[in-house]
VEXDREN-2710 file (C-alpha; in Angstrom, 1 decimal):
% VEXDREN-2710
k/r/px/py/pz
1/MET/136.9/82.5/-50.4
2/ALA/136.3/84.9/-47.5
3/LEU/132.9/83.7/-46.5
4/GLN/131.3/84.9/-43.3
5/CYS/128.7/83.6/-40.8
6/GLY/127.3/86.2/-38.5
7/ILE/126.4/85.3/-34.9
8/VAL/123.2/87.1/-33.8
9/GLY/121.2/87.0/-30.6
10/LEU/119.7/89.1/-27.9
11/PRO/121.7/90.2/-24.8
12/ASN/122.5/87.5/-22.2
13/VAL/121.8/84.5/-24.5
14/GLY/125.4/83.3/-24.6
15/LYS/126.3/84.7/-28.0
16/SER/129.5/86.5/-26.9
17/THR/130.6/83.6/-24.7
18/LEU/130.4/81.3/-27.7
19/PHE/132.3/83.8/-29.9
20/ASN/135.0/84.1/-27.2
21/CYS/135.3/80.3/-27.1
22/LEU/135.8/80.3/-30.8
23/SER/138.5/82.9/-30.3
24/ASN/140.4/80.5/-28.1
25/ALA/142.4/77.9/-30.1
26/LYS/142.2/75.6/-27.1
27/ALA/138.5/75.2/-27.6
28/GLN/139.2/73.3/-30.8
29/ALA/142.2/71.1/-31.0
30/ALA/146.0/71.6/-30.9
31/ASN/146.3/72.7/-34.5
32/PHE/143.1/74.7/-35.1
33/PRO/144.1/78.3/-35.0
34/PHE/142.0/81.5/-34.7
35/CYS/143.1/85.0/-35.6
36/THR/141.3/88.4/-35.3
37/ILE/141.2/90.8/-38.3
38/GLU/138.8/93.2/-36.5
39/PRO/137.6/93.2/-32.9
40/ASN/134.5/91.3/-33.8
41/ILE/135.7/89.1/-36.7
42/GLY/137.5/85.8/-36.3
43/VAL/139.1/83.6/-39.0
44/ILE/138.6/80.1/-37.8
45/THR/140.0/76.8/-39.0
46/VAL/137.4/74.2/-40.2
47/PRO/138.2/70.9/-38.4
48/ASP/138.7/68.2/-41.0
49/PRO/140.3/64.8/-40.0
50/ARG/140.9/64.0/-43.7
51/LEU/143.5/66.7/-43.9
52/THR/145.3/65.2/-40.9
53/LYS/145.3/61.7/-42.5
54/LEU/146.6/63.0/-45.8
55/ALA/149.4/64.9/-44.0
56/GLU/150.4/61.7/-42.1
57/LEU/150.8/59.9/-45.4
58/VAL/152.5/62.6/-47.5
59/LYS/154.5/64.2/-44.7
60/PRO/154.6/67.6/-46.3
61/VAL/156.6/70.7/-45.3
62/LYS/153.4/72.6/-44.7
63/VAL/149.7/71.8/-43.9
64/GLN/147.0/74.4/-44.8
65/PRO/143.4/73.9/-43.6
66/ASN/140.2/75.6/-44.7
67/THR/138.9/78.6/-42.9
68/ILE/135.7/80.6/-42.5
69/GLU/135.1/84.0/-40.9
70/ILE/132.8/84.3/-37.9
71/VAL/131.4/87.7/-37.1
72/ASP/130.1/88.7/-33.7
73/ILE/127.2/91.0/-34.6
74/ALA/126.1/93.3/-31.7
75/GLY/123.6/96.1/-31.2
76/LEU/120.2/94.7/-31.9
77/VAL/117.2/96.2/-30.0
78/LYS/113.5/96.3/-30.8
79/GLY/113.2/98.9/-33.5
80/ALA/116.5/98.2/-35.2
81/SER/114.8/98.1/-38.6
82/LYS/113.9/101.8/-37.9
83/GLY/117.4/102.6/-37.0
84/GLU/117.0/102.6/-33.3
85/GLY/120.0/101.8/-31.1
86/LEU/122.8/100.4/-33.3
87/GLY/120.1/99.1/-35.7
88/ASN/121.5/100.4/-38.9
89/GLN/125.0/99.1/-38.1
90/PHE/123.6/95.8/-36.9
91/LEU/121.6/95.2/-40.0
92/GLY/124.4/96.4/-42.2
93/ASN/126.7/93.8/-40.6
94/ILE/124.2/91.0/-41.2
95/LYS/123.8/92.1/-44.9
96/ALA/127.6/91.6/-45.3
97/THR/127.5/88.0/-44.1
98/ASN/126.6/84.9/-46.2
99/ALA/124.7/83.0/-43.4
100/ILE/123.3/83.6/-39.9
101/ILE/124.0/81.7/-36.7
102/HIS/121.2/82.6/-34.4
103/VAL/121.9/81.9/-30.7
104/LEU/118.9/81.3/-28.5
105/ARG/118.8/81.0/-24.7
106/CYS/117.4/77.7/-23.7
107/PHE/118.3/77.5/-20.0
108/ASP/117.0/78.7/-16.7
109/ASP/119.3/80.6/-14.4
110/ASP/118.1/83.3/-11.9
111/ASN/121.6/84.7/-11.8
112/VAL/121.6/85.5/-15.5
113/ILE/118.9/88.1/-16.1
114/HIS/117.1/88.0/-19.4
115/VAL/116.6/91.3/-21.2
116/ASP/112.8/90.7/-21.3
117/GLY/112.5/89.2/-17.8
118/SER/111.9/85.5/-18.7
119/VAL/113.2/82.7/-20.7
120/ASP/111.3/82.2/-24.0
121/PRO/113.5/81.3/-27.0
122/ILE/110.5/81.5/-29.4
123/ARG/109.8/85.1/-28.4
124/ASP/113.5/85.9/-28.7
125/LYS/113.6/84.4/-32.2
126/GLU/110.6/86.4/-33.2
127/ILE/112.1/89.7/-32.0
128/ILE/115.1/89.3/-34.3
129/ASP/113.1/87.8/-37.1
130/THR/110.6/90.7/-37.0
131/GLU/113.4/93.3/-37.3
132/LEU/115.0/91.5/-40.2
133/GLN/111.6/90.9/-41.9
134/LEU/110.7/94.6/-41.6
135/LYS/114.0/95.6/-43.1
136/ASP/113.4/93.2/-46.0
137/LEU/109.8/94.4/-46.4
138/ASP/111.1/98.0/-46.8
139/GLY/113.5/96.9/-49.5
140/ILE/110.8/94.9/-51.4
141/ILE/108.3/97.8/-51.3
142/LYS/110.9/100.2/-52.7
143/ARG/111.7/97.7/-55.5
144/ILE/107.9/97.3/-56.3
145/GLN/107.6/101.1/-56.5
146/LYS/110.6/101.2/-58.9
147/VAL/109.4/98.6/-61.4
148/GLU/105.6/98.9/-61.1
149/LYS/105.2/101.4/-64.0
150/MET/107.4/99.4/-66.4
151/ALA/105.7/96.2/-65.4
152/LYS/102.2/97.5/-66.0
153/THR/102.7/99.6/-69.1
154/GLY/105.8/98.3/-70.9
155/ASN/106.9/95.2/-72.6
156/ASP/109.8/94.5/-70.3
157/LYS/109.4/90.8/-69.3
158/ASP/112.0/91.0/-66.5
159/ALA/110.3/94.0/-65.0
160/LYS/107.0/92.2/-65.0
161/ARG/108.4/89.1/-63.4
162/THR/110.3/91.2/-60.9
163/TYR/107.1/92.9/-60.0
164/GLU/105.3/89.6/-59.6
165/VAL/108.0/88.0/-57.5
166/CYS/108.3/91.1/-55.2
167/ASN/104.6/91.0/-54.6
168/ILE/104.7/87.3/-53.6
169/VAL/107.6/88.0/-51.2
170/LYS/105.8/91.1/-49.9
171/THR/102.7/89.1/-49.0
172/HIS/104.9/86.4/-47.4
173/LEU/106.8/88.9/-45.3
174/GLU/103.6/90.6/-44.2
175/THR/102.4/87.3/-42.6
176/GLY/105.5/87.3/-40.4
177/LYS/107.5/84.7/-42.4
178/SER/111.0/85.0/-43.7
179/VAL/112.0/85.1/-47.4
180/ARG/113.8/81.8/-47.2
181/THR/110.4/80.1/-46.9
182/ALA/108.6/82.1/-49.6
183/PRO/106.9/80.1/-52.4
184/ILE/109.2/81.2/-55.2
185/SER/111.6/79.1/-57.3
186/GLU/115.3/79.3/-57.5
187/GLU/114.9/80.9/-60.9
188/ASP/112.6/83.6/-59.4
189/LYS/115.1/84.3/-56.6
190/GLU/117.4/85.8/-59.3
191/PHE/115.0/88.7/-59.8
192/ILE/115.5/89.8/-56.2
193/ALA/119.1/88.6/-55.7
194/ASP/120.6/92.1/-55.9
195/LEU/118.5/93.2/-52.8
196/ASN/120.6/90.8/-50.6
197/LEU/117.6/90.2/-48.4
198/LEU/118.4/89.4/-44.8
199/THR/115.8/86.7/-44.2
200/GLU/116.8/84.9/-47.4
201/LYS/120.2/84.0/-46.0
202/PRO/120.5/80.4/-44.7
203/VAL/120.2/80.2/-40.9
204/MET/121.3/77.8/-38.1
205/TYR/119.8/78.0/-34.7
206/VAL/122.1/77.4/-31.7
207/CYS/120.3/76.4/-28.6
208/ASN/122.4/77.4/-25.6
209/VAL/121.5/75.0/-22.8
210/ASP/122.7/74.1/-19.3
211/GLU/125.1/71.2/-18.7
212/LYS/122.5/68.6/-18.0
213/SER/120.7/69.3/-21.3
214/VAL/123.6/69.2/-23.6
215/VAL/123.2/65.6/-24.7
216/ASN/119.4/65.2/-25.0
217/GLY/118.2/68.8/-25.1
218/ASN/115.2/70.1/-23.0
219/LYS/111.7/71.6/-23.4
220/TYR/113.1/74.8/-24.8
221/VAL/115.0/73.0/-27.5
222/ASP/111.9/71.0/-28.4
223/LEU/110.0/74.3/-28.8
224/VAL/112.7/75.7/-31.1
225/ARG/112.8/72.6/-33.3
226/ALA/109.0/72.7/-33.7
227/ALA/109.1/76.5/-34.5
228/VAL/111.7/76.3/-37.2
229/LYS/110.6/73.0/-38.8
230/GLU/109.2/74.9/-41.9
231/GLU/112.5/76.7/-42.4
232/ASN/114.4/73.5/-43.0
233/ALA/117.1/75.0/-40.7
234/GLU/119.7/73.1/-38.6
235/VAL/119.3/73.2/-34.9
236/LEU/122.5/72.7/-32.8
237/VAL/122.5/72.2/-29.0
238/ILE/125.5/73.7/-27.2
239/SER/126.3/74.7/-23.7
240/ALA/128.3/77.9/-23.7
241/GLN/129.2/77.2/-20.1
242/ILE/130.8/73.9/-21.0
243/GLU/132.6/75.4/-24.0
244/ALA/134.1/78.1/-21.6
245/GLU/135.3/75.4/-19.3
246/ILE/136.8/73.4/-22.2
247/ALA/138.6/76.6/-23.3
248/SER/140.1/77.0/-19.9
249/LEU/141.8/73.6/-19.9
250/GLU/145.5/73.6/-20.7
251/SER/146.0/70.4/-22.8
252/PHE/144.2/68.7/-25.6
253/GLU/144.2/65.5/-23.5
254/GLU/142.5/67.3/-20.6
255/ARG/139.9/68.6/-23.0
256/GLN/139.2/65.2/-24.4
257/MET/138.9/63.6/-20.9
258/PHE/136.5/66.4/-20.0
259/LEU/134.3/65.7/-23.0
260/GLU/134.3/62.0/-22.4
261/ASP/133.1/62.5/-18.8
262/LEU/130.2/64.4/-20.2
263/GLY/129.4/61.7/-22.8
264/LEU/130.5/63.9/-25.7
265/SER/132.7/63.0/-28.6
266/GLU/133.7/66.5/-29.6
267/SER/133.2/70.1/-28.4
268/GLY/130.1/72.1/-29.4
269/VAL/132.4/74.7/-30.9
270/THR/133.9/72.1/-33.2
271/GLN/130.3/71.1/-34.2
272/LEU/129.4/74.7/-34.8
273/ILE/132.3/75.4/-37.1
274/ARG/131.6/72.3/-39.1
275/ALA/127.9/73.0/-39.3
276/ALA/128.6/76.6/-40.4
277/TYR/130.8/75.3/-43.2
278/LYS/127.9/73.1/-44.3
279/LEU/125.4/76.0/-43.9
280/LEU/127.4/78.0/-46.4
281/ASN/127.0/75.2/-49.0
282/LEU/130.7/74.6/-49.2
283/ALA/132.8/71.6/-50.1
284/THR/136.5/70.7/-49.9
285/TYR/139.0/69.4/-52.3
286/PHE/142.7/68.7/-51.5
287/THR/146.0/69.1/-53.1
288/ALA/148.7/66.9/-51.8
289/GLY/152.4/67.2/-52.4
290/VAL/155.7/67.1/-50.4
291/GLN/155.8/70.9/-50.1
292/GLU/152.2/71.3/-49.0
293/VAL/149.0/69.4/-48.2
294/ARG/146.1/71.8/-48.5
295/ALA/142.4/72.0/-48.2
296/TRP/140.6/74.3/-50.7
297/THR/137.1/75.7/-50.2
298/ILE/134.7/75.6/-53.1
299/THR/130.9/76.0/-53.5
300/GLN/129.2/72.7/-54.0
301/GLY/128.7/72.0/-57.7
302/PHE/131.9/73.7/-58.9
303/THR/133.3/72.4/-62.1
304/ALA/137.0/71.4/-62.4
305/PRO/138.0/74.7/-64.0
306/GLN/136.1/76.7/-61.3
307/ALA/137.9/74.7/-58.6
308/ALA/141.2/75.4/-60.3
309/GLY/140.4/79.1/-60.3
310/VAL/140.3/79.1/-56.5
311/ILE/144.0/78.4/-56.5
312/HIS/144.7/81.1/-59.2
313/SER/142.7/82.7/-62.0
314/ASP/145.3/81.6/-64.5
315/PHE/144.5/77.9/-63.6
316/GLU/140.9/78.4/-64.7
317/LYS/141.7/80.5/-67.8
318/GLY/144.3/78.0/-69.1
319/PHE/142.6/74.8/-67.8
320/ILE/143.5/71.7/-69.8
321/ARG/142.5/68.8/-67.5
322/ALA/142.3/67.7/-63.9
323/GLU/143.9/64.6/-62.5
324/VAL/141.7/63.3/-59.7
325/ILE/142.2/60.7/-57.0
326/LYS/139.3/59.8/-54.6
327/TYR/140.2/60.4/-51.0
328/ASP/139.3/56.8/-49.9
329/ASP/141.5/55.4/-52.7
330/PHE/144.5/57.6/-51.6
331/ILE/144.1/56.5/-47.9
332/THR/143.7/52.8/-48.8
333/LEU/146.7/52.7/-51.2
334/GLY/148.9/55.2/-49.3
335/SER/150.3/57.4/-52.1
336/GLU/149.7/59.1/-55.4
337/ALA/152.2/56.7/-57.1
338/ALA/150.3/53.7/-55.8
339/CYS/147.0/55.1/-57.0
340/LYS/148.4/55.6/-60.5
341/GLU/149.7/52.1/-60.5
342/ALA/146.3/50.7/-59.4
343/GLY/144.5/52.7/-62.1
344/LYS/142.8/54.9/-59.5
345/LEU/143.9/58.3/-61.0
346/GLY/141.2/59.7/-63.2
347/VAL/141.6/62.3/-65.9
348/GLU/138.7/64.8/-66.0
349/GLY/137.8/67.6/-68.4
350/LYS/136.0/71.0/-68.1
351/THR/132.6/69.6/-67.3
352/TYR/133.7/67.4/-64.3
353/ILE/131.8/68.4/-61.1
354/VAL/134.3/68.3/-58.2
355/GLN/133.3/66.0/-55.4
356/ASP/133.9/66.7/-51.7
357/GLY/137.2/65.1/-50.7
358/ASP/138.7/64.8/-54.2
359/ILE/142.5/65.0/-54.4
360/MET/143.3/67.1/-57.5
361/HIS/146.2/68.1/-59.6
362/PHE/145.5/70.6/-62.5
363/ARG/147.2/70.8/-65.9
364/PHE/147.0/74.2/-67.4
365/ASN/148.5/76.4/-70.1
366/VAL/148.7/80.2/-69.8
END
């Protein structure tokens, strides 16, 4: 599943520094790789200690972790929604992503000039929000114009509801609020899903702070948390400067000692990758055999056949049953054979909802 998170932010907020840290495998751990498929797209491993524990028990030939794509989106200026600067390219890149990581400058430093002359993360947030909202408003207005006649004169129920939902969203956008907080149901969202609205995408705010604020935050972080409360968005506190220093260290042991000295258990980049995975509403199941222990990415709520289809479409088409071992049982008992003997291997059918951490084996017939 090639799912993408786009990193956005104004110039000099630390966005590119964070992306560059992500591009350095040393910023993660010894076995977390990164590769570049385009100059601004990185495929990054999702840290998951469960995979490591399974590999230690099974001792497979190969270990394959989950990955997500991180896109460094550049080119935003005021007026991007009107095509100014690289606006059209910028907004097009965001439209192609599944979620947004919005980096905000939350530190004072006279040596790093802010594009607007002062540090104000709420103003910075509103600049980008406004451009995205204006682009969404343009799309909504065009849809209203398209369905208005059918909605008012015909018997097309879908056209009528589309018209109603679009007007609710239009009013919401005109108040300076994003679509993700609009008062519409999940069912109503289906009527505008094909518009792929920018401000409907899930968002995570990354507050880039100085070293002394990385544990407890600061006044800027508090302002951000208050401002995004209504959005039900995650706020992550990271110091890009610290992440750059971690990336420059040679060994995993040196990096761990550096983190411990700062009172941190893991790097901000590791937290960011894990949070991005969560933001995309993803879950993980595992397959574990002597040839390969592998993590598989699924959307939360997938049934067993849908999960099987992630491996190969034939697995879903010919699905018979799934043999499932819970992760904790496998770790406690130490092997698939021991789980079978203890009665901890369940046989599930087509309606089974796969749980995060399930260890699965599929039976199918093509």
